[in-house]
N, C-alpha and C positions, 0 to 999 in steps of 0.2 A: 807557458807557451811551449808547444812541442816542436822540437828541432827536427828539420827534415832528415829522414833516414838516408844515409849514403847510398843505399841500394835504390831508393826511389829516385835520387838525383841521377844515378847511373842509368836507370831505366828510361828516364825522361830524355837524357842525352842520346841514348841509343835510338829512341823513337824519332827524335829530331833529325838524327843522321840518316835514318831510313827514309824519312819524308823528303829530306833534301836530295837524297840520291834519286828517288823516284821522280822528283820534279826535274832533275837534270837529265834523266834518262826516261822520257815518256814512252819509249818503245820497249821497255824492259819486259813487260808481260807478253808483248807480241813475240819477242825473241825467245821467251821461256814460257810457253803456254801451259806446260805441265804443272807449273806452280799454282795456276788459277784454281784447279780442281781441289787443291789441298788447303786453300785458304777458307776459313769458316767464319761467318758473321752471325751474330745473334739475330733472330727474327722476332718481329713484334708479336706474332701469334705463339711464340714459344719454340724451343728447339733451335736449330741452326741451319743455315743455307750456305752453299759455297759462294764465292765471289762471282763465279760465272752465272749462277742462278739469280743473284742479286742484280747483276747487270742486265740480264734478260728481263727481270721484273721491272727494272727502271725504264728500259727501252719500251716495254709495253705500256707503261703509264704515260710516258712521253708521247707515244703514238696515239693513245686515246685522247690526250689533251690536244694534239695537233688536229686530229680528226674532228673533235668538237669545235675547234676554232675554224676549220675549213667549212664545216656545216653552217656555222654562224655567218661567215662571209658570204656563202652561197645564198642563204636566206635573205640577207641584207641586199644582195644583188637582185634577187627575185623581187623583193619589195620595191626597190628603186625602179626596176623595169615596169612593174605594174603601175607605179606612180607616174612614170614618164608617159605611159600610154594614156592614163586618165587626163593628164595635163594637156597632151596632144589633142584629145577629143574636146576638152574644155576650151582650149585656145581656138580651135576651128569654130566652135559654137559662138564664142565671143565675137569673132570676126564677122559672123553672119548676123549678129544681133542688130536690130534697128533702133537706134537712139540710145541716149545715155541711161535711161531707166532700165531698158532691157539688158544692157551691158552690166550695170551694177547688180541687178537682181540675179542674173545668171551667174555672175562671179561669186556672189555671196552663197548661193546654193551649191555651186561646185566646190568651193573651199570647205564649206561645212561638211559635205559628204566625203571629200577626198582627204581632208586633214583632221577630221574629227573636231571641228570648231563649233562652239555653241553660239557665237555671235561674230559677225563681220561688220565693221564700221568703216566707212569711207568719208574723209573730209577733203574737199577740194578748195584750196585757198585762192579762189578766183571767182569771177562772176560768170554765169552761164550765158552763152550766146543768145539763147532763147529761154529766159527764166520762166519756170512753171512749177507745178506741183511735182513734176517728174525730175526736177533738178534740185531737190532740197539739200543734197550733199554739197552743192556749190555755195559755200558760206562767205565768199568774198575775200579779196586780197588783204583787206584791213581788219579782218576778223581777229578778235582777241583770243580766239581758240587756237590760233597758230602759235602763239607765244610759247606754250610748253613743249613745242616740237621743233623750235628753231634750230637748236644744235643738232638734232637728229637729221633734219632736212639738209643742213649744211654739210654734214659728214657723209650723208648717203649710206650710213651703216644701219643694218637691220638690228633691231633690239629684241631680245627674247627674255622673258621673265616678268617681273611685276611692273606696275605703273606707279608714278607718284600721284599725289592728290590732285594736282593741277591737270595732269594728263587725263586722269580718270574723269574729272569734271568736264573737260573739253570733249571727250569722246561720248560720254554717256549722260550728258545734260545734268550732271551733279549726282547721278545715281551710282551707288557703289557697285562694283563688279569685282568680287574677290576671285582670284584664280591666277592664271598665267596668260601671257599675251605675246604676240609677235607684232612689232611695229615696223612697217615697211615705208620708208620715205619715198615720196613721188616727186620728181622734179623734171620739168620741161622748160623750154625756152621762155614761155610766157606765163607759166604758173607752177605751183608746187602743191603738195598735199601729203596726206598720210593715210595708209591703209592699216587698220588694226584687226587682227585675228585673235579671238579670245576664247578661252576655255575655263569652265568652272574648276577644272582639275589643276591644282597648283603645280603639278609636276609635268603637265602636258607639254608646255613650251618652255624649255630651259636653255641655258647657254650652250649646251652640247647639240642642240637641234641643227640639222643641216638645212639651210634655208636657200640653197641654190635654186631649187625648183620654184619656190615662192618668189624669188627675185626675178625669175623669168616671167612669171605672171604679172608681177609689178610693172615690168617694162612693156608688156603687151597692153596692160590697162592704161598706162601713160599715153601710148600711141593712139589708142582707141578713143580716149576722152579729149585729147587735144583739139580736135575739130569742133567740139561743143563748148570750148572755153572762149569767152569774149576777149578780144585783144585789149591790151592796156590802153587806157584813154590817153 
């Protein structure tokens, strides 16, 4: 085993002393700017650059990173603005729709176009005020299809991601739908339900998805469907 050279130990001690001094005197180079031009650092591309040049290079890199981040924020803001506009238009259209069938079909088309969904499924766990072929989504308060969503409805929390076997069976009549989903619980004074937005893309709807806009549509849908729900017996 090679013993440390006394000169190495002394060099290390000197370096530690210099580092400690600079940490205790952060304004040292400001007070002595002439030293900056004499300090030389190795460069990745070969040769050497002064400490001033290295600092300028680092500032430029940080500036580029900040600029890219700002552009990303701006693009996200523009996307949100476009989405808000689409939701505004869809909401006005929903409010003008006549009857539950028109509301449900219009909502499904709007969500498919604005959110890139492949399928939109609605289950209303209540009886329709006027049962007909136009109200097949009203599956009744005692429906067994409600069971897989009880905790979701109770919590009123939006779920993004995959579905379990029971949820998939309840939504798609036993047909498998691989991909990703958003489950929006619906709850009113007289009824509850669930709105499922599905994509074949497993990464389309994940836990990082912002669902505020969808929650707004959920609330609008709840208000529009309530008059078509039969009161409890």
